[in-house]
Backbone bond lengths (Angstrom), bond angles and torsions (degrees), N, CA, C in turn:
res aa  C-N    CA-C-N  psi(-1)  N-CA   C-N-CA  omega(-1)  CA-C   N-CA-C  phi
1 M - - - 1.391 - - 1.528 108.81 -
2 F 1.382 120.77 112.31 1.443 119.55 -177.99 1.536 101.68 -118.92
3 T 1.327 111.58 137.70 1.489 118.88 172.95 1.593 113.50 -143.06
4 D 1.287 112.94 132.35 1.397 122.20 165.62 1.585 108.41 -59.05
5 V 1.284 117.34 159.54 1.473 121.94 179.73 1.500 112.62 -103.06
6 D 1.337 120.70 -69.65 1.421 122.26 -170.05 1.449 110.25 -76.46
7 G 1.257 117.44 127.00 1.417 126.46 -174.01 1.591 114.65 79.54
8 T 1.167 111.61 4.81 1.572 118.96 -176.52 1.542 111.12 -128.73
9 L 1.306 118.20 -72.52 1.464 121.20 -172.12 1.620 108.87 -91.08
10 V 1.288 118.52 -24.86 1.454 121.22 -176.76 1.524 114.72 -109.73
11 D 1.427 119.68 166.89 1.461 116.77 -173.54 1.557 107.54 -80.95
12 N 1.346 113.20 -164.99 1.523 118.59 -169.30 1.542 107.18 -82.46
13 E 1.243 114.56 -2.24 1.542 116.92 174.26 1.726 104.94 -100.83
14 H 1.226 112.27 6.58 1.450 124.22 176.60 1.597 111.92 60.69
15 H 1.324 111.75 34.62 1.426 119.96 174.81 1.561 110.48 -112.66
16 P 1.288 119.90 154.44 1.423 124.46 177.31 1.555 111.29 -66.98
17 M 1.323 114.39 151.09 1.541 120.14 179.02 1.472 108.07 -107.32
18 P 1.344 115.80 123.42 1.525 118.88 -175.30 1.459 110.52 -61.86
19 V 1.279 123.80 -23.17 1.465 121.55 -175.78 1.586 108.27 -70.60
20 S 1.329 118.62 -18.50 1.475 122.11 -178.81 1.565 107.64 -84.29
21 A 1.273 118.79 -18.80 1.504 122.55 -170.43 1.555 112.48 -52.89
22 D 1.325 114.03 -52.48 1.519 113.94 -172.41 1.480 109.87 -62.95
23 I 1.299 122.78 -45.02 1.424 126.01 174.93 1.618 116.44 -58.36
24 V 1.285 112.25 -45.01 1.418 118.81 177.83 1.605 112.10 -62.67
25 R 1.345 116.39 -47.91 1.378 121.04 172.26 1.504 115.04 -52.99
26 R 1.340 113.24 -47.48 1.426 116.80 -176.72 1.541 112.66 -65.77
27 V 1.344 120.01 -34.37 1.351 124.17 177.96 1.593 110.96 -72.21
28 A 1.307 112.94 -38.72 1.578 118.75 -175.94 1.467 106.60 -71.97
29 Q 1.413 125.42 -15.38 1.422 125.67 173.50 1.609 109.23 -76.51
30 K 1.228 115.51 -25.11 1.443 121.25 -173.43 1.531 116.81 -96.37
31 V 1.329 115.56 -39.78 1.492 122.41 -177.44 1.586 106.06 -141.38
32 P 1.321 112.41 158.19 1.559 115.11 176.42 1.534 104.78 -61.32
33 F 1.312 113.88 127.57 1.579 120.18 175.22 1.519 106.21 -105.64
34 C 1.293 116.60 109.10 1.497 123.20 -171.46 1.488 114.66 -103.34
35 L 1.318 118.43 125.51 1.349 119.81 168.30 1.550 112.56 -86.99
36 V 1.258 118.98 127.66 1.375 124.63 -176.36 1.580 110.25 -126.66
37 S 1.293 114.65 107.01 1.482 119.04 -168.03 1.505 112.27 -151.14
38 A 1.321 117.03 167.85 1.417 127.75 175.15 1.434 110.55 -78.85
39 R 1.376 119.83 -8.77 1.373 125.56 -178.18 1.515 114.70 -67.77
40 S 1.268 121.06 162.94 1.429 127.90 172.06 1.644 104.09 -79.49
41 P 1.404 116.26 170.45 1.435 116.63 171.95 1.522 112.39 -62.21
42 E 1.259 116.40 -37.60 1.507 123.03 177.39 1.529 112.12 -59.23
43 G 1.288 113.59 -27.53 1.520 122.43 179.56 1.542 110.39 -83.25
44 L 1.324 116.38 -18.31 1.517 119.24 -176.02 1.459 112.41 -105.10
45 Y 1.410 118.91 -28.34 1.463 119.39 179.99 1.465 111.87 -56.53
46 P 1.353 122.73 -38.47 1.503 122.02 -178.62 1.531 109.68 -66.09
47 I 1.276 121.38 -31.63 1.494 123.79 177.33 1.532 108.27 -65.72
48 Q 1.253 113.13 -45.93 1.511 114.44 -178.88 1.582 110.64 -67.52
49 R 1.332 116.90 -40.60 1.478 116.27 -179.44 1.520 112.93 -64.16
50 Q 1.395 113.10 -43.01 1.479 118.41 -176.28 1.454 111.44 -72.48
51 L 1.330 123.02 -28.38 1.390 124.31 175.97 1.654 115.15 -90.84
52 G 1.321 109.63 -9.67 1.577 118.10 172.21 1.518 112.86 71.15
53 F 1.393 117.29 50.58 1.402 119.32 174.70 1.571 107.52 -145.02
54 A 1.320 114.54 168.10 1.437 122.26 168.63 1.518 111.85 -125.93
55 G 1.235 123.73 144.95 1.472 125.08 179.23 1.540 111.79 -172.27
56 P 1.247 115.97 178.59 1.525 117.23 177.33 1.574 115.07 -69.61
57 L 1.295 117.11 151.82 1.421 123.75 178.63 1.674 106.33 -118.87
58 A 1.242 111.05 134.89 1.492 120.60 162.97 1.483 105.91 -111.37
59 C 1.287 115.13 102.09 1.532 123.82 -179.26 1.440 113.44 -94.94
60 F 1.348 115.86 159.14 1.486 122.38 177.04 1.491 110.35 49.82
61 S 1.359 117.68 46.79 1.476 126.00 177.39 1.429 114.18 54.32
62 G 1.396 115.34 35.47 1.482 122.67 175.09 1.504 112.48 99.15
63 A 1.260 120.64 3.45 1.482 118.95 -179.67 1.527 111.36 -83.23
64 Y 1.310 118.12 -11.15 1.512 120.99 -178.37 1.559 104.42 -145.62
65 V 1.332 114.35 109.98 1.479 122.58 -175.28 1.472 111.07 -113.92
66 L 1.320 116.30 125.68 1.505 120.55 -177.75 1.544 109.37 -124.74
67 D 1.280 117.04 142.72 1.378 118.97 179.47 1.677 108.11 -86.83
68 H 1.357 119.27 179.57 1.479 120.31 -168.47 1.507 109.93 -68.42
69 E 1.329 118.72 -9.72 1.449 119.67 173.60 1.525 113.21 -103.43
70 G 1.241 115.80 3.77 1.557 119.32 176.96 1.420 111.97 90.85
71 E 1.334 123.36 4.71 1.493 121.03 178.21 1.469 107.66 -77.74
72 V 1.304 114.52 141.48 1.456 124.86 -176.26 1.562 108.07 -74.60
73 L 1.273 118.30 119.05 1.410 127.37 173.88 1.545 113.12 -89.45
74 Y 1.297 114.92 -38.84 1.585 125.60 -179.85 1.363 113.05 -156.80
75 S 1.342 112.53 141.93 1.490 118.14 173.96 1.531 109.68 -148.97
76 S 1.374 112.88 119.94 1.415 120.27 176.20 1.466 113.48 -123.19
77 V 1.418 112.02 120.09 1.497 120.51 -165.00 1.519 109.84 -119.64
78 I 1.280 112.86 152.64 1.556 118.42 164.22 1.482 104.27 -87.55
79 G 1.375 113.71 127.41 1.407 122.47 178.19 1.526 113.47 -48.37
80 T 1.319 121.36 144.89 1.495 122.09 -176.87 1.595 109.07 -59.32
81 S 1.303 118.35 -42.66 1.483 114.77 -177.58 1.560 111.56 -64.99
82 D 1.231 116.35 -43.13 1.443 122.83 178.31 1.505 108.92 -65.77
83 A 1.294 120.87 -33.82 1.445 123.55 -179.94 1.554 110.03 -69.77
84 V 1.249 111.85 -40.02 1.585 114.34 -176.86 1.553 104.09 -66.46
85 A 1.349 119.02 -41.93 1.457 119.18 -178.54 1.532 113.15 -64.50
86 I 1.410 115.66 -39.99 1.495 126.73 -179.88 1.624 102.58 -59.41
87 K 1.318 115.68 -49.59 1.431 117.16 -173.06 1.504 112.33 -64.32
88 E 1.380 113.69 -36.53 1.535 115.44 176.58 1.578 109.01 -65.60
89 Y 1.272 113.76 -43.24 1.493 117.67 179.68 1.508 111.49 -60.14
90 L 1.350 120.56 -45.52 1.490 125.88 176.49 1.606 111.29 -55.74
91 E 1.304 106.19 -47.25 1.609 110.32 -179.98 1.478 117.86 -66.44
92 T 1.372 112.16 -29.41 1.489 120.31 179.75 1.525 109.01 -79.41
93 E 1.336 119.34 -55.77 1.409 127.20 -170.58 1.539 117.23 -83.15
94 L 1.295 113.90 -18.49 1.485 119.23 -178.92 1.580 109.17 -132.97
95 P 1.454 112.58 60.86 1.375 115.29 177.75 1.492 123.75 -53.19
96 D 1.337 116.77 -22.78 1.452 125.46 -177.61 1.394 116.62 -91.86
97 I 1.296 114.39 -3.96 1.433 122.66 -178.57 1.634 110.47 -98.98
98 T 1.346 115.69 136.45 1.496 119.39 169.82 1.442 107.74 -85.00
99 V 1.402 115.43 135.65 1.409 126.17 177.88 1.517 112.87 -113.98
100 A 1.299 122.12 125.47 1.442 125.43 168.36 1.506 107.28 -115.38
101 T 1.412 112.83 153.35 1.404 118.52 -174.23 1.610 106.25 -129.57
102 Y 1.261 114.27 135.69 1.494 124.49 -170.88 1.515 108.35 -133.37
103 G 1.434 110.00 139.34 1.365 118.75 172.64 1.468 114.19 -160.56
104 Y 1.324 118.86 122.50 1.574 120.93 -175.92 1.491 107.69 62.78
105 H 1.295 113.35 -113.81 1.522 121.62 -178.95 1.518 114.41 -112.65
106 D 1.405 115.46 17.82 1.378 119.69 -179.46 1.622 114.46 -112.05
107 W 1.282 118.13 138.22 1.408 119.08 179.53 1.526 107.44 -135.40
108 I 1.394 116.18 105.98 1.474 120.33 -177.67 1.655 110.57 -109.17
109 V 1.248 107.29 148.44 1.532 112.55 179.64 1.601 103.51 -140.79
110 D 1.356 112.60 165.85 1.427 116.55 176.39 1.406 120.73 -79.31
111 D 1.369 114.80 -26.25 1.503 125.72 -175.39 1.443 110.80 -154.24
112 R 1.395 119.03 103.69 1.488 123.33 178.42 1.507 111.26 -64.98
113 S 1.289 122.92 -14.46 1.551 123.72 178.62 1.370 111.42 -87.90
114 D 1.422 120.55 -7.94 1.490 120.02 175.23 1.599 108.04 -57.07
115 A 1.334 114.20 130.92 1.354 116.79 -175.79 1.492 113.04 -61.09
116 R 1.309 120.48 -25.84 1.461 119.28 177.84 1.559 113.25 -73.21
117 I 1.277 115.62 -33.21 1.453 123.37 174.92 1.476 109.58 -68.73
118 V 1.293 119.08 -43.54 1.426 122.06 -176.55 1.514 107.90 -63.59
119 R 1.443 117.49 -42.90 1.497 121.12 173.19 1.543 111.39 -57.14
120 E 1.287 114.78 -47.36 1.467 116.82 -176.17 1.519 112.46 -64.00
121 E 1.265 119.63 -38.69 1.431 123.67 178.78 1.590 109.19 -62.74
122 Y 1.359 111.08 -42.90 1.531 114.92 178.43 1.522 110.57 -60.40
123 F 1.286 114.56 -49.62 1.476 118.59 -179.15 1.569 114.97 -60.03
124 V 1.329 119.46 -45.44 1.307 119.85 -170.30 1.581 112.35 -97.09
125 Q 1.338 113.27 -1.93 1.433 118.70 174.35 1.526 114.97 56.56
126 A 1.340 113.74 37.24 1.377 128.22 178.44 1.513 109.34 -131.85
127 V 1.458 114.93 163.44 1.445 117.36 -176.21 1.512 111.23 -120.81
128 S 1.231 117.46 129.23 1.467 121.83 175.84 1.565 111.67 -79.57
129 R 1.372 115.98 174.52 1.442 118.87 173.98 1.602 106.68 -132.16
130 E 1.277 110.57 140.58 1.551 109.70 176.82 1.477 110.84 -77.89
131 S 1.284 121.20 128.80 1.426 125.55 167.17 1.604 105.94 -173.78
132 R 1.324 111.85 145.10 1.395 120.59 174.49 1.537 113.58 -106.03
133 D 1.335 115.99 3.83 1.408 124.47 -169.91 1.629 104.48 -97.26
134 L 1.340 116.07 91.96 1.352 114.09 174.80 1.484 119.03 -75.55
135 R 1.285 113.84 -26.55 1.553 117.29 173.59 1.434 109.94 -69.80
136 G 1.360 117.28 -45.27 1.452 113.71 -179.44 1.475 111.86 -72.27
137 T 1.241 126.00 -18.98 1.429 124.67 172.47 1.517 120.06 -78.36
138 F 1.429 109.96 -48.02 1.472 118.01 -174.09 1.487 113.40 -104.76
139 G 1.243 119.51 -10.22 1.472 123.87 180.00 1.531 110.43 54.27
140 D 1.292 116.75 -134.60 1.407 117.99 176.24 1.590 121.37 -82.82
141 R 1.348 109.86 -1.29 1.401 118.80 -169.20 1.458 115.23 -70.67
142 G 1.320 116.15 -22.92 1.475 125.65 -177.83 1.618 109.56 84.00
143 V 1.364 112.42 179.46 1.481 116.64 176.44 1.463 113.06 -121.81
144 H 1.319 117.03 153.87 1.531 118.29 -172.09 1.587 108.56 -95.08
145 K 1.277 116.50 -24.21 1.510 118.06 -177.73 1.475 118.89 -164.26
146 F 1.320 109.56 141.15 1.602 112.57 165.15 1.563 104.10 -105.55
147 L 1.325 112.87 141.88 1.451 118.75 175.03 1.493 106.41 -114.91
148 L 1.402 115.73 124.73 1.432 122.38 178.43 1.589 105.34 -99.52
149 M 1.276 119.84 132.85 1.514 128.67 179.02 1.455 108.54 -128.83
150 G 1.458 108.30 132.32 1.473 116.33 -175.74 1.465 111.45 -178.34
151 E 1.342 116.13 178.95 1.413 120.74 177.37 1.481 109.55 -75.68
152 P 1.352 112.53 150.08 1.564 119.67 -168.63 1.536 115.14 -48.61
153 N 1.374 118.17 -38.72 1.406 115.53 177.38 1.461 111.73 -74.78
154 L 1.341 123.84 -30.36 1.454 122.76 174.68 1.472 109.91 -67.01
155 I 1.391 122.91 -41.81 1.410 125.34 -173.73 1.587 108.16 -72.34
156 A 1.269 119.52 -36.52 1.435 120.97 174.91 1.633 110.91 -62.38
157 A 1.248 115.63 -42.35 1.471 121.32 176.73 1.514 110.78 -63.97
158 A 1.394 112.86 -46.17 1.447 117.06 -173.90 1.603 109.93 -63.29
159 Q 1.297 113.11 -39.07 1.445 120.38 -178.25 1.525 111.49 -59.14
160 G 1.316 121.50 -37.25 1.372 127.62 178.48 1.564 110.47 -78.84
161 T 1.313 112.53 -41.54 1.501 118.71 175.91 1.529 115.29 -55.30
162 V 1.415 113.86 -51.48 1.371 121.78 -169.73 1.574 108.02 -76.65
163 S 1.341 115.59 -36.51 1.431 121.06 175.34 1.591 110.55 -58.07
164 A 1.264 115.17 -50.06 1.500 120.66 178.95 1.529 112.39 -59.71
165 R 1.372 114.87 -40.86 1.523 118.68 -178.28 1.551 111.74 -71.39
166 Y 1.351 112.68 -38.70 1.477 119.65 -176.22 1.397 114.52 -125.79
167 P 1.333 117.43 72.25 1.527 123.72 -172.79 1.602 111.67 -63.46
168 D 1.271 119.09 -14.72 1.451 118.51 -179.37 1.450 113.70 -93.06
169 L 1.428 115.18 -1.26 1.503 118.33 177.35 1.586 106.80 -94.80
170 N 1.356 112.43 161.33 1.491 113.05 171.13 1.465 108.16 -99.60
171 V 1.189 115.11 117.18 1.609 122.03 -176.56 1.490 108.44 -121.26
172 V 1.358 111.77 110.04 1.454 117.51 -171.49 1.502 112.81 -138.57
173 R 1.271 120.99 140.89 1.540 123.68 169.53 1.539 110.39 -67.19
174 S 1.345 114.51 136.73 1.506 116.95 160.75 1.436 109.37 -96.39
175 N 1.279 119.31 -26.78 1.461 123.49 176.23 1.534 109.60 -158.10
176 D 1.308 118.32 -175.62 1.565 118.62 -177.30 1.574 115.35 -66.13
177 I 1.405 116.77 -16.22 1.381 119.92 -171.25 1.584 108.97 -122.49
178 L 1.289 120.48 4.75 1.458 123.56 177.25 1.429 110.03 -137.20
179 C 1.395 115.93 137.27 1.418 125.15 174.96 1.509 113.45 -135.33
180 E 1.386 110.63 123.33 1.539 121.17 -176.20 1.518 111.61 -85.93
181 V 1.324 114.52 138.50 1.480 121.58 176.63 1.461 107.95 -121.02
182 M 1.309 125.93 116.00 1.434 125.98 -177.97 1.512 107.77 -139.76
183 N 1.367 112.50 168.75 1.537 116.26 172.42 1.532 110.32 -53.24
184 G 1.247 115.65 149.98 1.413 118.95 -178.45 1.593 114.56 -66.59
185 D 1.325 118.08 -16.40 1.450 123.00 176.84 1.517 112.20 -78.48
186 A 1.365 118.99 -16.74 1.415 122.56 -174.01 1.601 109.68 -85.77
187 S 1.318 115.35 132.42 1.452 121.23 169.96 1.466 113.58 -161.24
188 K 1.254 122.35 161.90 1.360 123.72 -178.42 1.543 112.25 -70.75
189 S 1.251 111.03 -34.50 1.561 115.29 177.72 1.449 110.55 -66.98
190 H 1.252 123.78 -35.44 1.489 123.11 176.50 1.517 109.96 -73.08
191 A 1.331 122.54 -30.40 1.405 126.35 173.18 1.550 107.77 -61.25
192 V 1.349 115.10 -40.58 1.535 120.46 178.12 1.477 109.72 -58.64
193 E 1.407 119.00 -40.69 1.394 120.51 -177.91 1.459 113.03 -70.46
194 V 1.306 117.00 -43.99 1.445 124.17 178.64 1.518 112.77 -55.38
195 I 1.414 111.19 -50.01 1.491 115.85 179.98 1.480 115.01 -63.93
196 C 1.407 113.80 -40.11 1.498 117.20 -178.19 1.474 109.82 -71.48
197 E 1.268 121.75 -28.52 1.415 124.84 173.36 1.464 111.79 -67.08
198 R 1.379 117.31 -43.02 1.443 121.31 178.24 1.556 115.09 -64.92
199 Y 1.247 115.71 -35.17 1.527 118.81 178.46 1.487 115.40 -100.25
200 G 1.342 117.74 6.42 1.450 123.25 173.35 1.578 108.63 64.35
201 V 1.315 115.68 48.17 1.446 121.22 178.92 1.625 107.93 -117.85
202 D 1.303 113.45 136.79 1.472 119.27 176.40 1.545 107.30 -78.19
203 R 1.325 115.00 125.76 1.507 115.02 177.98 1.478 114.74 -52.14
204 A 1.251 120.53 -23.31 1.475 123.89 -172.53 1.622 104.37 -75.32
205 H 1.280 118.08 -14.50 1.489 125.23 -179.53 1.522 111.52 -99.49
206 A 1.438 116.30 -2.65 1.412 120.29 -177.77 1.448 112.87 -90.95
207 V 1.359 117.41 154.71 1.421 126.82 -179.69 1.487 109.09 -123.44
208 A 1.379 118.34 140.20 1.491 122.36 -179.17 1.462 107.35 -140.18
209 F 1.401 110.66 152.24 1.505 123.00 -178.90 1.578 104.84 -130.19
210 G 1.280 112.05 143.20 1.659 117.40 -175.96 1.458 105.73 -162.89
211 D 1.333 111.76 165.26 1.381 122.62 -179.37 1.594 114.08 -141.86
212 G 1.327 117.86 -23.00 1.476 123.26 -175.42 1.504 114.89 -111.28
213 P 1.356 117.86 163.59 1.439 125.22 -179.18 1.602 112.19 -50.78
214 N 1.368 113.24 -34.69 1.559 112.11 -174.25 1.569 106.74 -83.01
215 D 1.369 119.38 6.74 1.462 118.61 175.48 1.533 111.69 -99.31
216 M 1.329 117.24 -6.88 1.584 119.73 -168.69 1.443 109.92 -63.96
217 D 1.319 117.79 -43.31 1.512 118.98 -176.51 1.630 109.12 -69.92
218 M 1.370 115.44 -31.63 1.463 112.64 174.12 1.499 111.50 -66.69
219 L 1.348 119.78 -38.89 1.412 125.32 -178.50 1.581 108.68 -58.89
220 A 1.226 113.38 -41.59 1.610 120.79 178.15 1.433 110.58 -69.65
221 A 1.324 125.58 -17.30 1.366 125.17 -165.64 1.501 114.47 -95.37
222 V 1.489 113.74 -3.00 1.445 114.07 -174.64 1.587 106.11 -127.31
223 G 1.339 114.67 168.25 1.422 116.30 179.77 1.422 123.35 -67.82
224 R 1.378 113.32 -24.01 1.457 118.11 -179.43 1.603 107.08 -145.66
225 S 1.245 113.66 123.95 1.548 117.09 -178.54 1.548 111.82 -127.39
226 F 1.218 114.08 159.40 1.455 125.59 -173.62 1.506 109.13 -136.89
227 A 1.327 119.80 126.58 1.320 128.62 167.91 1.581 113.82 -94.54
228 M 1.247 119.70 138.80 1.459 119.19 -179.17 1.528 109.23 -70.09
229 A 1.332 119.72 162.87 1.413 121.03 176.87 1.530 110.66 -70.38
230 N 1.316 114.86 -22.35 1.484 122.15 -179.97 1.559 115.02 -88.21
231 A 1.486 110.28 1.57 1.444 115.00 -171.35 1.670 107.78 -68.97
232 E 1.340 107.87 167.44 1.539 113.71 176.53 1.588 102.64 -77.28
233 A 1.392 110.01 160.77 1.480 113.04 -173.96 1.520 111.60 -62.37
234 E 1.248 118.93 -41.86 1.493 123.06 -179.38 1.577 113.68 -60.36
235 V 1.267 113.60 -29.33 1.495 122.14 178.97 1.538 105.97 -74.80
236 K 1.314 117.59 -43.79 1.441 122.16 179.10 1.552 110.15 -62.92
237 A 1.231 113.30 -37.08 1.550 116.73 175.80 1.493 114.52 -68.47
238 A 1.287 118.12 -27.24 1.507 126.34 -178.59 1.487 113.45 -82.47
239 A 1.424 117.55 -11.67 1.464 120.38 -174.88 1.461 110.71 -100.07
240 S 1.335 118.84 157.74 1.446 118.93 175.99 1.545 115.32 -77.08
241 Q 1.419 111.27 -18.05 1.456 114.33 -179.49 1.485 105.41 -151.49
242 V 1.382 117.59 146.07 1.385 125.28 175.27 1.510 110.24 -102.13
243 L 1.323 126.75 126.22 1.443 124.69 -176.76 1.500 108.22 -80.69
244 P 1.314 117.52 148.81 1.494 121.12 179.44 1.562 109.71 -79.06
245 W 1.393 116.76 -4.64 1.461 121.50 -177.89 1.473 117.81 -115.32
246 T 1.249 115.72 147.97 1.529 117.32 177.06 1.457 112.91 -86.90
247 N 1.307 120.52 -178.49 1.467 124.46 174.41 1.567 108.76 -63.36
248 E 1.277 114.63 -39.69 1.583 117.04 -176.92 1.495 108.57 -69.28
249 E 1.343 120.74 -21.20 1.454 124.98 178.07 1.556 111.00 -88.41
250 C 1.380 117.70 7.15 1.416 117.64 -177.85 1.501 113.48 64.46
251 G 1.324 116.75 42.78 1.484 124.10 -165.95 1.728 105.52 -68.18
252 V 1.242 122.21 -36.80 1.379 126.61 176.99 1.513 111.57 -57.43
253 A 1.295 110.49 -60.87 1.598 118.09 -178.89 1.534 109.64 -60.20
254 R 1.309 118.37 -43.64 1.589 115.21 178.55 1.476 112.55 -61.98
255 M 1.347 116.94 -36.62 1.476 116.48 -177.79 1.535 111.46 -74.02
256 L 1.227 114.91 -35.88 1.494 121.21 175.69 1.565 107.82 -63.10
257 D 1.271 115.38 -41.23 1.445 117.88 174.28 1.551 116.09 -59.21
258 Q 1.325 111.15 -44.10 1.492 117.21 178.44 1.527 110.03 -69.64
259 L 1.253 121.01 -23.96 1.542 128.55 -179.86 1.521 107.06 -74.04
260 G 1.319 117.92 -25.87 1.442 125.78 -176.74 1.483 105.29 76.42
261 L 1.239 121.82 31.58 1.561 121.55 169.35 1.509 113.98 -82.26
């Protein structure tokens, strides 16, 4: 069972809904219940705690995959030297965009008082740290993701600009105000493959839920996929079925209940 988080499993404040907890716990006792998200591990642990289950995590849109015990199954990073150069490019070419940098369990930002950072911390229930020193923070390990935050028109333009400048990177919107930048090898669909292999599950027997453009490859990677009622049109077209319920209406839990899981 694979599910995106924001716009899918959680409410519009990006927090889990207690009404879903019993169903999620029941399913997680039967099959691996996997959160697949652009969030960091620290942004996903609160979801697991509040819904009362443990399971694999595909973080940073598949760039960092952990099993239910926290063992690393897959890690795809942007090398530190490249990351430093990319950060400088983003700051120079996209001055109206806020950039956050993530790697492993670290999240660094230039200014925690930036309204966009404040909003993101509230949504994901995690805390960033102020630092412009990528090398000092990540050493030679590299970074898993840059997060670009801005108004919809700026994010749409940034996606095109960064994709053209760095064709080897995976640059994808998670919604209209956020754009994720990862190593080109990272994707939610690859995370599905890694997790299915770890747990001995045929992908044809897996189920996935999503709402955003960065979920489309995941929806195509499983045997049965569901787009939320609040999903974008292109996401609905990519799924095998569109739910009649939104994330606010606990669509994932209601569908799982109907499936008898």
